[in-house]
Gaussian input, Z-matrix of N, CA and C with variables (Angstrom, degrees):
# hf/3-21g

backbone

0 1
 N
 C     1     B1
 C     2     B2     1     A1
 N     3     B3     2     A2     1     D1
 C     4     B4     3     A3     2     D2
 C     5     B5     4     A4     3     D3
 N     6     B6     5     A5     4     D4
 C     7     B7     6     A6     5     D5
 C     8     B8     7     A7     6     D6
 N     9     B9     8     A8     7     D7
 C    10    B10     9     A9     8     D8
 C    11    B11    10    A10     9     D9
 N    12    B12    11    A11    10    D10
 C    13    B13    12    A12    11    D11
 C    14    B14    13    A13    12    D12
 N    15    B15    14    A14    13    D13
 C    16    B16    15    A15    14    D14
 C    17    B17    16    A16    15    D15
 N    18    B18    17    A17    16    D16
 C    19    B19    18    A18    17    D17
 C    20    B20    19    A19    18    D18
 N    21    B21    20    A20    19    D19
 C    22    B22    21    A21    20    D20
 C    23    B23    22    A22    21    D21
 N    24    B24    23    A23    22    D22
 C    25    B25    24    A24    23    D23
 C    26    B26    25    A25    24    D24
 N    27    B27    26    A26    25    D25
 C    28    B28    27    A27    26    D26
 C    29    B29    28    A28    27    D27
 N    30    B30    29    A29    28    D28
 C    31    B31    30    A30    29    D29
 C    32    B32    31    A31    30    D30
 N    33    B33    32    A32    31    D31
 C    34    B34    33    A33    32    D32
 C    35    B35    34    A34    33    D33
 N    36    B36    35    A35    34    D34
 C    37    B37    36    A36    35    D35
 C    38    B38    37    A37    36    D36
 N    39    B39    38    A38    37    D37
 C    40    B40    39    A39    38    D38
 C    41    B41    40    A40    39    D39
 N    42    B42    41    A41    40    D40
 C    43    B43    42    A42    41    D41
 C    44    B44    43    A43    42    D42
 N    45    B45    44    A44    43    D43
 C    46    B46    45    A45    44    D44
 C    47    B47    46    A46    45    D45
 N    48    B48    47    A47    46    D46
 C    49    B49    48    A48    47    D47
 C    50    B50    49    A49    48    D48
 N    51    B51    50    A50    49    D49
 C    52    B52    51    A51    50    D50
 C    53    B53    52    A52    51    D51
 N    54    B54    53    A53    52    D52
 C    55    B55    54    A54    53    D53
 C    56    B56    55    A55    54    D54
 N    57    B57    56    A56    55    D55
 C    58    B58    57    A57    56    D56
 C    59    B59    58    A58    57    D57
 N    60    B60    59    A59    58    D58
 C    61    B61    60    A60    59    D59
 C    62    B62    61    A61    60    D60
 N    63    B63    62    A62    61    D61
 C    64    B64    63    A63    62    D62
 C    65    B65    64    A64    63    D63
 N    66    B66    65    A65    64    D64
 C    67    B67    66    A66    65    D65
 C    68    B68    67    A67    66    D66
 N    69    B69    68    A68    67    D67
 C    70    B70    69    A69    68    D68
 C    71    B71    70    A70    69    D69
 N    72    B72    71    A71    70    D70
 C    73    B73    72    A72    71    D71
 C    74    B74    73    A73    72    D72
 N    75    B75    74    A74    73    D73
 C    76    B76    75    A75    74    D74
 C    77    B77    76    A76    75    D75
 N    78    B78    77    A77    76    D76
 C    79    B79    78    A78    77    D77
 C    80    B80    79    A79    78    D78
 N    81    B81    80    A80    79    D79
 C    82    B82    81    A81    80    D80
 C    83    B83    82    A82    81    D81
 N    84    B84    83    A83    82    D82
 C    85    B85    84    A84    83    D83
 C    86    B86    85    A85    84    D84
 N    87    B87    86    A86    85    D85
 C    88    B88    87    A87    86    D86
 C    89    B89    88    A88    87    D87
 N    90    B90    89    A89    88    D88
 C    91    B91    90    A90    89    D89
 C    92    B92    91    A91    90    D90
 N    93    B93    92    A92    91    D91
 C    94    B94    93    A93    92    D92
 C    95    B95    94    A94    93    D93
 N    96    B96    95    A95    94    D94
 C    97    B97    96    A96    95    D95
 C    98    B98    97    A97    96    D96
 N    99    B99    98    A98    97    D97
 C   100   B100    99    A99    98    D98
 C   101   B101   100   A100    99    D99
 N   102   B102   101   A101   100   D100
 C   103   B103   102   A102   101   D101
 C   104   B104   103   A103   102   D102
 N   105   B105   104   A104   103   D103
 C   106   B106   105   A105   104   D104
 C   107   B107   106   A106   105   D105
 N   108   B108   107   A107   106   D106
 C   109   B109   108   A108   107   D107
 C   110   B110   109   A109   108   D108
 N   111   B111   110   A110   109   D109
 C   112   B112   111   A111   110   D110
 C   113   B113   112   A112   111   D111
 N   114   B114   113   A113   112   D112
 C   115   B115   114   A114   113   D113
 C   116   B116   115   A115   114   D114
 N   117   B117   116   A116   115   D115
 C   118   B118   117   A117   116   D116
 C   119   B119   118   A118   117   D117
 N   120   B120   119   A119   118   D118
 C   121   B121   120   A120   119   D119
 C   122   B122   121   A121   120   D120
 N   123   B123   122   A122   121   D121
 C   124   B124   123   A123   122   D122
 C   125   B125   124   A124   123   D123
 N   126   B126   125   A125   124   D124
 C   127   B127   126   A126   125   D125
 C   128   B128   127   A127   126   D126
 N   129   B129   128   A128   127   D127
 C   130   B130   129   A129   128   D128
 C   131   B131   130   A130   129   D129
 N   132   B132   131   A131   130   D130
 C   133   B133   132   A132   131   D131
 C   134   B134   133   A133   132   D132
 N   135   B135   134   A134   133   D133
 C   136   B136   135   A135   134   D134
 C   137   B137   136   A136   135   D135
 N   138   B138   137   A137   136   D136
 C   139   B139   138   A138   137   D137
 C   140   B140   139   A139   138   D138
 N   141   B141   140   A140   139   D139
 C   142   B142   141   A141   140   D140
 C   143   B143   142   A142   141   D141
 N   144   B144   143   A143   142   D142
 C   145   B145   144   A144   143   D143
 C   146   B146   145   A145   144   D144
 N   147   B147   146   A146   145   D145
 C   148   B148   147   A147   146   D146
 C   149   B149   148   A148   147   D147
 N   150   B150   149   A149   148   D148
 C   151   B151   150   A150   149   D149
 C   152   B152   151   A151   150   D150
 N   153   B153   152   A152   151   D151
 C   154   B154   153   A153   152   D152
 C   155   B155   154   A154   153   D153
 N   156   B156   155   A155   154   D154
 C   157   B157   156   A156   155   D155
 C   158   B158   157   A157   156   D156
 N   159   B159   158   A158   157   D157
 C   160   B160   159   A159   158   D158
 C   161   B161   160   A160   159   D159
 N   162   B162   161   A161   160   D160
 C   163   B163   162   A162   161   D161
 C   164   B164   163   A163   162   D162
 N   165   B165   164   A164   163   D163
 C   166   B166   165   A165   164   D164
 C   167   B167   166   A166   165   D165
 N   168   B168   167   A167   166   D166
 C   169   B169   168   A168   167   D167
 C   170   B170   169   A169   168   D168
 N   171   B171   170   A170   169   D169
 C   172   B172   171   A171   170   D170
 C   173   B173   172   A172   171   D171
 N   174   B174   173   A173   172   D172
 C   175   B175   174   A174   173   D173
 C   176   B176   175   A175   174   D174
 N   177   B177   176   A176   175   D175
 C   178   B178   177   A177   176   D176
 C   179   B179   178   A178   177   D177
 N   180   B180   179   A179   178   D178
 C   181   B181   180   A180   179   D179
 C   182   B182   181   A181   180   D180
 N   183   B183   182   A182   181   D181
 C   184   B184   183   A183   182   D182
 C   185   B185   184   A184   183   D183
 N   186   B186   185   A185   184   D184
 C   187   B187   186   A186   185   D185
 C   188   B188   187   A187   186   D186
 N   189   B189   188   A188   187   D187
 C   190   B190   189   A189   188   D188
 C   191   B191   190   A190   189   D189
 N   192   B192   191   A191   190   D190
 C   193   B193   192   A192   191   D191
 C   194   B194   193   A193   192   D192
 N   195   B195   194   A194   193   D193
 C   196   B196   195   A195   194   D194
 C   197   B197   196   A196   195   D195
 N   198   B198   197   A197   196   D196
 C   199   B199   198   A198   197   D197
 C   200   B200   199   A199   198   D198
 N   201   B201   200   A200   199   D199
 C   202   B202   201   A201   200   D200
 C   203   B203   202   A202   201   D201
 N   204   B204   203   A203   202   D202
 C   205   B205   204   A204   203   D203
 C   206   B206   205   A205   204   D204
 N   207   B207   206   A206   205   D205
 C   208   B208   207   A207   206   D206
 C   209   B209   208   A208   207   D207
 N   210   B210   209   A209   208   D208
 C   211   B211   210   A210   209   D209
 C   212   B212   211   A211   210   D210
 N   213   B213   212   A212   211   D211
 C   214   B214   213   A213   212   D212
 C   215   B215   214   A214   213   D213
 N   216   B216   215   A215   214   D214
 C   217   B217   216   A216   215   D215
 C   218   B218   217   A217   216   D216
 N   219   B219   218   A218   217   D217
 C   220   B220   219   A219   218   D218
 C   221   B221   220   A220   219   D219
 N   222   B222   221   A221   220   D220
 C   223   B223   222   A222   221   D221
 C   224   B224   223   A223   222   D222
 N   225   B225   224   A224   223   D223
 C   226   B226   225   A225   224   D224
 C   227   B227   226   A226   225   D225
 N   228   B228   227   A227   226   D226
 C   229   B229   228   A228   227   D227
 C   230   B230   229   A229   228   D228
 N   231   B231   230   A230   229   D229
 C   232   B232   231   A231   230   D230
 C   233   B233   232   A232   231   D231
 N   234   B234   233   A233   232   D232
 C   235   B235   234   A234   233   D233
 C   236   B236   235   A235   234   D234
 N   237   B237   236   A236   235   D235
 C   238   B238   237   A237   236   D236
 C   239   B239   238   A238   237   D237
 N   240   B240   239   A239   238   D238
 C   241   B241   240   A240   239   D239
 C   242   B242   241   A241   240   D240
 N   243   B243   242   A242   241   D241
 C   244   B244   243   A243   242   D242
 C   245   B245   244   A244   243   D243
 N   246   B246   245   A245   244   D244
 C   247   B247   246   A246   245   D245
 C   248   B248   247   A247   246   D246
 N   249   B249   248   A248   247   D247
 C   250   B250   249   A249   248   D248
 C   251   B251   250   A250   249   D249
 N   252   B252   251   A251   250   D250
 C   253   B253   252   A252   251   D251
 C   254   B254   253   A253   252   D252

   B1=1.4296
   B2=1.5164
   B3=1.3130
   B4=1.4490
   B5=1.5155
   B6=1.3241
   B7=1.4618
   B8=1.5111
   B9=1.3172
   B10=1.4561
   B11=1.5160
   B12=1.3217
   B13=1.4577
   B14=1.5168
   B15=1.3098
   B16=1.4624
   B17=1.5204
   B18=1.3370
   B19=1.4577
   B20=1.5239
   B21=1.2875
   B22=1.4617
   B23=1.5153
   B24=1.3094
   B25=1.4687
   B26=1.5221
   B27=1.3011
   B28=1.4523
   B29=1.5203
   B30=1.2998
   B31=1.4648
   B32=1.5256
   B33=1.3189
   B34=1.4671
   B35=1.5277
   B36=1.3089
   B37=1.4583
   B38=1.5228
   B39=1.3508
   B40=1.4659
   B41=1.5195
   B42=1.3146
   B43=1.4519
   B44=1.5186
   B45=1.3313
   B46=1.4606
   B47=1.5081
   B48=1.3164
   B49=1.4667
   B50=1.5283
   B51=1.2951
   B52=1.4602
   B53=1.5229
   B54=1.3219
   B55=1.4586
   B56=1.5202
   B57=1.3202
   B58=1.4553
   B59=1.5158
   B60=1.3082
   B61=1.4613
   B62=1.5198
   B63=1.3140
   B64=1.4687
   B65=1.5275
   B66=1.3225
   B67=1.4620
   B68=1.5196
   B69=1.3292
   B70=1.4644
   B71=1.5275
   B72=1.3207
   B73=1.4669
   B74=1.5283
   B75=1.3305
   B76=1.4628
   B77=1.5326
   B78=1.3344
   B79=1.4670
   B80=1.5272
   B81=1.3202
   B82=1.4615
   B83=1.5182
   B84=1.3307
   B85=1.4687
   B86=1.5261
   B87=1.3293
   B88=1.4674
   B89=1.5264
   B90=1.3316
   B91=1.4674
   B92=1.5286
   B93=1.3193
   B94=1.4688
   B95=1.5281
   B96=1.3282
   B97=1.4691
   B98=1.5238
   B99=1.3305
   B100=1.4652
   B101=1.5298
   B102=1.3249
   B103=1.4632
   B104=1.5253
   B105=1.3158
   B106=1.4657
   B107=1.5289
   B108=1.3278
   B109=1.4660
   B110=1.5236
   B111=1.3402
   B112=1.4646
   B113=1.5273
   B114=1.3177
   B115=1.4685
   B116=1.5238
   B117=1.3263
   B118=1.4666
   B119=1.5180
   B120=1.3233
   B121=1.4660
   B122=1.5182
   B123=1.3261
   B124=1.4561
   B125=1.5148
   B126=1.2896
   B127=1.4596
   B128=1.5191
   B129=1.3362
   B130=1.4704
   B131=1.5243
   B132=1.3143
   B133=1.4577
   B134=1.5245
   B135=1.3343
   B136=1.4566
   B137=1.5256
   B138=1.3270
   B139=1.4647
   B140=1.5269
   B141=1.3222
   B142=1.4603
   B143=1.5331
   B144=1.3241
   B145=1.4618
   B146=1.5264
   B147=1.3197
   B148=1.4582
   B149=1.5187
   B150=1.3198
   B151=1.4671
   B152=1.5242
   B153=1.3325
   B154=1.4633
   B155=1.5293
   B156=1.3313
   B157=1.4675
   B158=1.5191
   B159=1.3101
   B160=1.4775
   B161=1.5254
   B162=1.3199
   B163=1.4556
   B164=1.5162
   B165=1.3159
   B166=1.4606
   B167=1.5245
   B168=1.3316
   B169=1.4659
   B170=1.5299
   B171=1.3189
   B172=1.4703
   B173=1.5194
   B174=1.3067
   B175=1.4698
   B176=1.5241
   B177=1.3297
   B178=1.4685
   B179=1.5224
   B180=1.3240
   B181=1.4618
   B182=1.5142
   B183=1.3215
   B184=1.4661
   B185=1.5221
   B186=1.3383
   B187=1.4680
   B188=1.5280
   B189=1.3276
   B190=1.4659
   B191=1.5328
   B192=1.3289
   B193=1.4682
   B194=1.5272
   B195=1.3066
   B196=1.4659
   B197=1.5238
   B198=1.3183
   B199=1.4583
   B200=1.5301
   B201=1.3317
   B202=1.4614
   B203=1.5298
   B204=1.3133
   B205=1.4524
   B206=1.5151
   B207=1.3379
   B208=1.4673
   B209=1.5325
   B210=1.2988
   B211=1.4679
   B212=1.5183
   B213=1.3265
   B214=1.4682
   B215=1.5322
   B216=1.3120
   B217=1.4664
   B218=1.5196
   B219=1.3305
   B220=1.4771
   B221=1.5246
   B222=1.3325
   B223=1.4622
   B224=1.5271
   B225=1.3285
   B226=1.4604
   B227=1.5415
   B228=1.3388
   B229=1.4641
   B230=1.5241
   B231=1.3147
   B232=1.4533
   B233=1.5063
   B234=1.3528
   B235=1.4695
   B236=1.5190
   B237=1.3045
   B238=1.4808
   B239=1.5121
   B240=1.3184
   B241=1.4632
   B242=1.5131
   B243=1.3082
   B244=1.4579
   B245=1.5232
   B246=1.3249
   B247=1.4820
   B248=1.5263
   B249=1.3243
   B250=1.4709
   B251=1.5122
   B252=1.3074
   B253=1.4714
   B254=1.4924
   A1=107.97
   A2=116.07
   A3=121.82
   A4=108.02
   A5=115.85
   A6=121.04
   A7=108.84
   A8=116.78
   A9=121.75
   A10=108.88
   A11=115.87
   A12=121.87
   A13=108.29
   A14=116.57
   A15=120.71
   A16=109.12
   A17=115.68
   A18=121.01
   A19=107.30
   A20=117.39
   A21=121.29
   A22=112.18
   A23=115.54
   A24=121.68
   A25=110.32
   A26=117.19
   A27=122.82
   A28=116.28
   A29=120.01
   A30=121.94
   A31=109.63
   A32=115.23
   A33=120.44
   A34=108.04
   A35=115.74
   A36=122.65
   A37=107.22
   A38=117.83
   A39=122.20
   A40=109.61
   A41=115.91
   A42=122.14
   A43=108.06
   A44=116.87
   A45=121.65
   A46=110.22
   A47=116.95
   A48=119.61
   A49=109.99
   A50=115.57
   A51=121.35
   A52=110.20
   A53=115.88
   A54=118.49
   A55=110.53
   A56=117.26
   A57=120.61
   A58=112.12
   A59=116.85
   A60=120.88
   A61=110.76
   A62=116.63
   A63=120.36
   A64=110.12
   A65=116.95
   A66=120.94
   A67=111.94
   A68=116.60
   A69=120.97
   A70=110.80
   A71=117.13
   A72=121.75
   A73=110.74
   A74=117.09
   A75=121.03
   A76=110.18
   A77=117.01
   A78=120.74
   A79=110.94
   A80=117.02
   A81=120.82
   A82=112.44
   A83=116.67
   A84=120.15
   A85=111.61
   A86=117.05
   A87=120.39
   A88=110.14
   A89=116.91
   A90=120.18
   A91=111.20
   A92=117.65
   A93=120.89
   A94=110.72
   A95=116.78
   A96=120.19
   A97=110.69
   A98=117.48
   A99=121.08
   A100=110.90
   A101=117.20
   A102=120.70
   A103=110.76
   A104=117.29
   A105=120.92
   A106=110.11
   A107=117.41
   A108=120.78
   A109=110.05
   A110=117.34
   A111=121.53
   A112=110.62
   A113=117.25
   A114=121.21
   A115=111.07
   A116=118.26
   A117=119.66
   A118=111.71
   A119=117.89
   A120=120.76
   A121=111.43
   A122=117.56
   A123=121.26
   A124=113.43
   A125=118.10
   A126=123.08
   A127=109.65
   A128=116.76
   A129=121.75
   A130=112.12
   A131=117.55
   A132=120.91
   A133=111.32
   A134=116.23
   A135=120.53
   A136=110.47
   A137=116.28
   A138=119.91
   A139=110.05
   A140=117.41
   A141=121.09
   A142=111.20
   A143=117.46
   A144=120.24
   A145=111.37
   A146=116.60
   A147=120.41
   A148=112.18
   A149=116.70
   A150=119.99
   A151=110.97
   A152=116.52
   A153=120.98
   A154=112.65
   A155=117.52
   A156=121.59
   A157=112.23
   A158=116.84
   A159=122.17
   A160=112.55
   A161=116.63
   A162=120.98
   A163=115.68
   A164=118.83
   A165=119.97
   A166=112.78
   A167=117.90
   A168=119.56
   A169=112.26
   A170=117.49
   A171=119.53
   A172=110.33
   A173=117.02
   A174=120.17
   A175=108.94
   A176=117.52
   A177=120.35
   A178=111.60
   A179=116.79
   A180=120.12
   A181=112.07
   A182=116.85
   A183=120.58
   A184=111.50
   A185=117.04
   A186=120.63
   A187=111.40
   A188=117.25
   A189=121.30
   A190=110.56
   A191=117.68
   A192=119.74
   A193=112.08
   A194=114.95
   A195=120.82
   A196=110.50
   A197=115.31
   A198=120.56
   A199=109.68
   A200=117.69
   A201=120.15
   A202=110.71
   A203=116.24
   A204=121.80
   A205=114.37
   A206=118.01
   A207=120.11
   A208=109.66
   A209=115.24
   A210=120.75
   A211=110.57
   A212=117.49
   A213=122.02
   A214=110.51
   A215=116.93
   A216=121.56
   A217=110.99
   A218=117.00
   A219=120.27
   A220=110.69
   A221=117.28
   A222=119.57
   A223=111.38
   A224=117.07
   A225=120.49
   A226=111.78
   A227=116.94
   A228=119.78
   A229=111.86
   A230=117.68
   A231=120.56
   A232=114.40
   A233=117.25
   A234=120.00
   A235=108.80
   A236=115.53
   A237=118.52
   A238=111.48
   A239=118.87
   A240=121.34
   A241=109.61
   A242=115.54
   A243=120.83
   A244=108.95
   A245=116.43
   A246=118.50
   A247=109.92
   A248=116.25
   A249=121.58
   A250=109.21
   A251=116.96
   A252=121.35
   A253=111.23
   D1=130.15
   D2=179.42
   D3=-118.56
   D4=130.84
   D5=179.47
   D6=-119.78
   D7=140.23
   D8=178.10
   D9=-120.84
   D10=140.94
   D11=178.89
   D12=-134.50
   D13=130.90
   D14=178.15
   D15=-75.24
   D16=129.10
   D17=178.49
   D18=-125.96
   D19=111.14
   D20=177.56
   D21=69.04
   D22=-158.90
   D23=-175.05
   D24=-83.77
   D25=103.94
   D26=172.52
   D27=78.03
   D28=3.68
   D29=178.82
   D30=-98.59
   D31=132.45
   D32=178.36
   D33=-119.84
   D34=128.24
   D35=178.64
   D36=-100.34
   D37=119.63
   D38=-177.29
   D39=-107.54
   D40=131.50
   D41=177.54
   D42=-114.94
   D43=123.15
   D44=179.45
   D45=-126.59
   D46=-175.63
   D47=178.83
   D48=-63.17
   D49=141.59
   D50=-177.05
   D51=-79.13
   D52=125.73
   D53=176.21
   D54=-66.42
   D55=-30.56
   D56=178.22
   D57=-60.42
   D58=-43.03
   D59=178.78
   D60=-67.14
   D61=-42.63
   D62=179.33
   D63=-65.67
   D64=-45.03
   D65=179.25
   D66=-62.68
   D67=-41.91
   D68=178.50
   D69=-63.90
   D70=-39.59
   D71=178.94
   D72=-65.32
   D73=-44.79
   D74=179.42
   D75=-63.68
   D76=-44.29
   D77=177.94
   D78=-60.22
   D79=-42.55
   D80=178.65
   D81=-61.95
   D82=-40.88
   D83=179.41
   D84=-68.75
   D85=-38.20
   D86=177.61
   D87=-64.94
   D88=-44.48
   D89=179.54
   D90=-65.93
   D91=-36.75
   D92=176.56
   D93=-63.50
   D94=-42.83
   D95=177.63
   D96=-62.88
   D97=-41.15
   D98=177.68
   D99=-64.08
   D100=-37.26
   D101=177.85
   D102=-64.08
   D103=-41.67
   D104=179.58
   D105=-65.54
   D106=-43.13
   D107=178.78
   D108=-63.95
   D109=-42.85
   D110=178.55
   D111=-59.37
   D112=-42.76
   D113=179.99
   D114=-66.80
   D115=-43.36
   D116=-178.78
   D117=-70.27
   D118=-21.48
   D119=175.28
   D120=-81.68
   D121=-2.24
   D122=177.80
   D123=79.01
   D124=18.66
   D125=-178.75
   D126=-92.64
   D127=69.89
   D128=-174.08
   D129=-69.56
   D130=-34.18
   D131=177.13
   D132=-64.38
   D133=-42.58
   D134=177.46
   D135=-65.41
   D136=-35.23
   D137=178.74
   D138=-65.22
   D139=-43.10
   D140=179.04
   D141=-67.16
   D142=-42.17
   D143=178.40
   D144=-65.53
   D145=-31.83
   D146=177.02
   D147=-63.36
   D148=-31.72
   D149=175.99
   D150=-65.07
   D151=-33.63
   D152=-179.32
   D153=-79.79
   D154=-20.58
   D155=-176.94
   D156=-113.22
   D157=28.16
   D158=178.94
   D159=56.77
   D160=31.73
   D161=173.81
   D162=87.66
   D163=-2.03
   D164=-176.31
   D165=-66.41
   D166=-33.69
   D167=179.78
   D168=-76.04
   D169=-12.37
   D170=175.73
   D171=-65.91
   D172=-30.21
   D173=177.77
   D174=-63.91
   D175=-45.05
   D176=177.62
   D177=-66.70
   D178=-38.69
   D179=178.10
   D180=-63.57
   D181=-33.70
   D182=178.73
   D183=-73.75
   D184=-28.13
   D185=-179.58
   D186=-79.97
   D187=-33.26
   D188=-176.99
   D189=-64.02
   D190=152.66
   D191=179.34
   D192=-66.51
   D193=153.93
   D194=-179.44
   D195=-70.93
   D196=147.84
   D197=175.96
   D198=-75.45
   D199=148.43
   D200=177.79
   D201=-59.29
   D202=134.40
   D203=178.68
   D204=86.10
   D205=-3.95
   D206=179.26
   D207=-73.80
   D208=161.42
   D209=179.64
   D210=-57.82
   D211=-42.95
   D212=-179.89
   D213=-59.44
   D214=-46.23
   D215=-178.76
   D216=-66.32
   D217=-40.24
   D218=179.85
   D219=-66.21
   D220=-41.35
   D221=-179.27
   D222=-69.45
   D223=-37.28
   D224=-179.59
   D225=-70.85
   D226=-30.95
   D227=-178.20
   D228=-89.27
   D229=-10.54
   D230=178.54
   D231=92.36
   D232=-2.43
   D233=177.76
   D234=-81.33
   D235=145.37
   D236=179.21
   D237=-109.93
   D238=-14.80
   D239=-178.85
   D240=-120.49
   D241=156.05
   D242=175.76
   D243=-71.42
   D244=147.16
   D245=177.94
   D246=-69.48
   D247=145.34
   D248=178.53
   D249=-74.78
   D250=140.22
   D251=179.60
   D252=-89.39

């Protein structure tokens, strides 16, 4: 929604959606997705550290390889059950 208001002689002040709000929302969704990937890869330490660093370490946790036996590794390999010990 864009609103225009006349201010003085010939000046129009236009108010539109804030890019800051949109950018913050997109960043939040990306960090949330990275947190979910980090958790499914079994990287619980990275998930906890991400809470202390405003989610920045979740990006690294999502990039790192999955731990053996994690949900991410099982889904990627096609196994549905954990291996028996």
